[in-house]
C-alpha positions as CSV (number, residue, x, y, z in Angstrom):
1,M,63.6,-47.9,-89.4
2,G,64.7,-48.8,-92.9
3,D,65.7,-45.2,-93.8
4,T,69.5,-45.1,-93.4
5,E,69.4,-41.4,-92.7
6,H,67.4,-42.1,-89.5
7,D,69.2,-45.3,-88.6
8,Q,70.9,-45.0,-85.3
9,A,74.1,-46.5,-83.9
10,R,74.6,-47.0,-80.2
11,P,77.5,-47.9,-78.1
12,V,78.0,-51.6,-77.6
13,L,79.7,-53.5,-74.8
14,R,83.4,-54.2,-75.2
15,G,84.5,-57.8,-75.9
16,W,82.6,-60.6,-77.7
17,S,78.9,-60.1,-78.1
18,L,76.2,-62.6,-77.3
19,W,76.0,-63.5,-81.0
20,Q,79.8,-64.2,-81.1
21,W,79.8,-66.3,-78.0
22,G,76.9,-68.2,-79.3
23,R,78.6,-69.0,-82.5
24,F,81.8,-70.0,-80.6
25,T,79.7,-72.4,-78.4
26,L,77.9,-73.8,-81.4
27,W,81.1,-74.5,-83.3
28,T,82.6,-76.1,-80.2
29,A,79.6,-78.4,-80.1
30,F,80.1,-79.2,-83.8
31,A,83.8,-80.1,-83.1
32,I,82.9,-82.4,-80.1
33,V,80.8,-84.8,-82.2
34,P,83.5,-85.8,-84.8
35,L,86.2,-85.8,-82.1
36,S,84.1,-88.3,-80.1
37,F,83.7,-90.6,-83.1
38,L,87.4,-90.3,-84.0
39,L,88.3,-91.1,-80.4
40,G,86.0,-94.1,-80.3
41,G,87.2,-95.3,-83.7
42,T,90.8,-95.0,-82.6
43,I,90.2,-96.9,-79.4
44,I,88.5,-99.7,-81.3
45,A,91.1,-99.8,-84.0
46,T,94.1,-99.7,-81.7
47,E,92.5,-101.8,-79.0
48,S,94.3,-99.5,-76.5
49,W,93.3,-96.8,-74.1
50,V,95.3,-94.0,-72.4
51,S,98.6,-95.8,-72.9
52,N,98.4,-95.0,-76.7
53,P,99.7,-91.5,-77.4
54,V,97.1,-91.0,-80.2
55,V,94.3,-91.9,-77.8
56,S,95.8,-89.7,-75.1
57,S,96.1,-86.8,-77.5
58,L,92.5,-87.2,-78.7
59,L,91.3,-87.3,-75.1
60,I,93.1,-84.1,-74.3
61,V,91.7,-82.3,-77.4
62,L,88.2,-83.6,-76.6
63,G,88.6,-82.4,-73.0
64,V,89.7,-79.0,-74.2
65,A,86.7,-78.8,-76.6
66,F,84.3,-79.7,-73.7
67,L,85.9,-77.1,-71.5
68,A,85.6,-74.5,-74.2
69,G,82.0,-75.4,-74.7
70,I,81.3,-75.0,-71.0
71,V,83.1,-71.6,-70.9
72,G,81.2,-70.5,-74.0
73,N,77.9,-71.5,-72.5
74,I,78.6,-69.6,-69.3
75,M,79.8,-66.5,-71.3
76,V,76.6,-66.6,-73.5
77,R,74.6,-66.2,-70.3
78,V,76.8,-63.6,-68.8
79,V,77.0,-61.4,-71.9
80,R,73.3,-61.9,-72.6
81,D,72.5,-60.5,-69.2
82,K,74.9,-57.6,-69.7
83,E,73.4,-56.8,-73.1
84,F,69.9,-56.9,-71.6
85,A,70.9,-54.5,-68.8
86,A,72.2,-52.2,-71.6
87,G,68.8,-52.4,-73.3
88,Y,69.8,-54.4,-76.4
89,T,70.7,-57.8,-77.8
90,T,73.0,-59.0,-80.6
91,S,71.0,-62.2,-80.8
92,R,69.7,-62.6,-84.4
93,G,66.8,-64.8,-83.7
94,G,65.3,-64.2,-80.3
95,F,64.7,-61.7,-77.5
96,L,62.4,-59.6,-79.7
97,Q,61.6,-57.4,-76.6
98,Y,65.0,-55.7,-77.0
99,D,66.5,-53.6,-79.8
100,Q,68.7,-55.8,-82.0
101,V,72.1,-54.2,-82.5
102,D,74.9,-55.2,-84.9
103,E,78.0,-55.9,-82.8
104,S,80.5,-54.5,-85.2
105,T,78.8,-51.2,-86.1
106,G,76.5,-50.6,-83.2
107,L,73.6,-50.1,-85.7
108,V,70.2,-50.7,-84.3
109,V,69.0,-53.1,-87.1
110,R,65.6,-54.0,-85.4
111,E,63.8,-52.1,-82.8
112,A,62.2,-53.8,-79.8
113,G,58.9,-55.4,-80.6
114,E,59.5,-55.7,-84.4
115,P,59.6,-59.2,-86.0
116,A,63.0,-61.0,-86.4
117,L,65.0,-60.1,-89.5
118,T,65.9,-62.6,-92.1
119,R,69.6,-63.0,-92.9
120,A,69.1,-61.1,-96.2
121,E,67.3,-58.2,-94.4
122,Y,70.0,-58.0,-91.7
123,R,72.8,-57.9,-94.3
124,A,70.9,-55.3,-96.4
125,K,70.6,-53.0,-93.4
126,I,74.3,-53.3,-92.6
127,A,75.3,-52.7,-96.2
128,A,73.0,-49.6,-96.4
129,F,74.6,-48.3,-93.2
130,H,78.1,-48.8,-94.5
131,A,77.1,-47.1,-97.8
132,A,75.6,-44.1,-95.9
133,Q,78.8,-43.9,-93.8
134,T,80.9,-43.9,-97.0
135,E,78.8,-41.1,-98.6
136,R,79.1,-38.9,-95.5
137,K,82.9,-39.0,-95.7
């Protein structure tokens, strides 16, 4: 599989991939934690609740973050199932029973049943694919 002349690209689903939705959901979760501490600290410091515009604003932002996290989690599951139905995954750490495909190039970077790639191996395969594409032009 490592020989770039034999590497294959395949069509990928339109829209965000499982990997992209997963990153979105993870970053949303990372945002919720400091927002929660900030909200709690603001409530304690101002000794006020919803009547305070700062507290109200933080509640709205925190609510939007929670909603985004819920949507992201649902989309991870929806897109995961669509990718599985198409016979591949863009997940970088799991689902080894499916081909792993790079979402931006469509390159099959790991065939089904092979061990998971390290970040360096993944990036090297993408770089080799791009180099091979440049040489062909």
